C-alpha positions, 0 to 999 in steps of 0.5 A: 049019866052022872058019871059020864058028865063028872069025867067030861068036866074033869077032862075039860079042867086038865085041858084048860090047866094043860094048855098054860104050859103045852106048847102051840109050834105057831107062838115060836114060828119064825120068819124068813125075815127074821131067820135070815137077820140070825143066819147072817149073824151066825154066819158073818166073820168077826170083826176086830178092833179099829186102831183107836180101840173104840171100834169095831172093822171087818176082820178079812181073815174071817176067823172062827167065833171061840167065844175066847177072849184074846190076850189083851184084858180087854179085847175080845174078837173084834169088840172092846170092853168095856164100852168106850163109847161115851153114854157108857161112861156112866156105869162104872161110878153108878153104884146102887141098882134096883133088881126087879124079879116080877112075871107070872111067879109073882102069883104063887111068891114062887122062886122064878122058872126053877120052881118047876124042878122037882126036888131042887135046892134053891127051887123053892116050894114046888108047883107043876108045870101046870101050876106053875104056868096057869098063872097066866091066867090070873096074872094081871095087875091093875095098874101101872102106877106102881112102877113110878111109885117104887122107883121114885121112892128107889131114886130118892134113896139113892138108887142110879138104875133098875133092872127088871126081868123082861123074860126069865128062863119060864119063856114068859114075856111082859111086851108082846113080842111076836113070838113065845108066849107072854102078855101078847096071849094073856094081856092083850098085848098090853106092854109092862116093858113099856111102862115099866121104861117110862117110869125109869124115865120119869123116876130119873132112873137108867133103864136096865132090861133083863132078858134070859136067853134060855126059854124053857117053854120052847119047843124040844128045849128039855124033855119031861123027865128033866123036870126032876132034880135027880134027871135035871141034865141027864139026857143021853146024846145027840142022835142027829147032830144035822138036825140038832142044828137046825134046831139050834139055828131056829132057836138063836133067831127066836132069842135074836128076835126078841132080842132086836124087840128090846132093844128097838122098841123103846129108845135109849137102853142102858143096860141089858142084863142077860143070863145065859144062852145055850143048846143042848149038843152045841158047843160054846164056840158056836154062841158067837159072843162077841159078834151077838155082843158087837151086833147088839152095840150096833143096836144101842152104841151107848149100853152096857151089858154083862158077862152072861150071853154063854157064861151060863150061871146056875145057882148052884153054880155060880161061878158059870161056865165059861169065860167072863165077856161084857162091859161088867162081870157077875162073879158075885151072885149072892155072895159078898165080894172079896176081890176086884173081879174085872174093870166093870162089874156088879154084885147081885143079892137077894134083898127080901125073905132072908134068903129066899127067892129072886120072886115075891115075898108075900110076907114082906120079909127083908133082911136088915138094914146091916145086911144091907150095907155090909154087901154094900159097903163091901161092893164100893169098897171094891169098886163095884155097883151093888144090885139087890133084888126085891120081887114086886107083887103080883099086882105090880106094887112093892110091899110095905115094908119095901119103902119102910125100908127105903126110908131107912135107907133114904135117911142114912144117904143123906149124911153119908152118901158121899162117901158111898156113891161117887166115890173111889175104892179103896186105896189099899186092901191091907190098909185098914181094919174095915173098908175104905172108900176115897175121894180123890187123894186127901179123902179117906172114909172108914166105913165102921159097920154094925158088926165091927167092934174094937180099934180102927187101924188105918196106914194113911202114911201121914198126920191126918188133919181131921177125924170125923164122923161123916153123920154129924162132924164131930171130931174123933179121938184118934192116935197117930203114930209112924204112919199108923191111925188108931181110934174106937168110937164110943158107944155115943157114936155107934148107930149100929149100920154104917158109921163113917169115919171121914179121914181128911189127909195132909 
């Protein structure tokens, strides 16, 4: 009898663990109404740009959606990029945003989603799906004041927008969606997205939402064999293409329904950060990129959307898998920018953990402020926005070290902000041996970063009116000859993070 009870207890515990990740198809049963929205979107003819380029009109030819941009650099099938709406023009000069990866993975201090793939290089410490999804039982932050606390601190330090992971590839939704898994099942329907959006607006930050169209919890998304790096992506051919197409259409309807919730339940959304749509055996051209973006704008006319609907970017494939189509592009994930990739673009990187994952770092490790400015300056010098990531704690707040770092950034911004915020890009990479930013035609900022040693050389082409250390206005000794300005900052003028020299030209 004792042995029987022991076995029964073990089976009960196993069942409880498996229930956290095994799929209940009822959670994904799409209503007829939502299925119709998706099918109408899939079957609708693409729009083409109006004569003014400010809005789409119907294309009577009904050409299929190819996912490939037309020859014009800013026009794809029926939609103009970047978004020409007046309400979207804040983005190119925003400068600095805060990326926030938060969810059930935060309980483990783990890399979101990728952590479940055994042997994966970028997954961090491996956890099985049972272990990973079991965190849903205890992920339950008790206080929403944490949003206001760290978002206000970020705003004071110069951040202009924030981007929260409303749902990562693991499928756990931070809002009470009518489909899938998330707070509806585990937190009584508490809406964490609402709390975040309200806190952004109170802090004065633009509201950005990350949403992964991929859902590794969705029924039929991938077989059990693929949860190992040795077999990842190595399933066989599709045996029933008609059934696979029907399955894809249901999945597409699920994704569109969740996006509609995010884009209609919270007022104006400033930015949408997508992260890869796809279904095994379905070609890229059937993902109808441009029609989806046009539909998104029909719900949020002023929104800016990144380039990752069909362009799937993985940690081991930062270049993605398709054309970069969107209001802004994201080619520099965790790679220092080296060129101008598009009119509007963004560089995201991991601020915490000295190269660790996107999730919560329980040790509070941050890369140095010198590293921060190397990435920030490289981005702004080339005209992009910088989006460093910090993972909030399981309770929702930031590690105390976040506030230490944000205070140091605020102190630097008190005297240096004009060289990085609301400024122009370099007048030419070839003109200087240090990064440059500008303010109109007559003011150049030379960024002498911590690692730089030696003489700064800037080809200004005209004699400067003044050359001063931006931090305090002290004059910098220089030599001007034949169009070239040369100077060397003495140790007494170096603070070792980003010593900005303001050059005013004639």
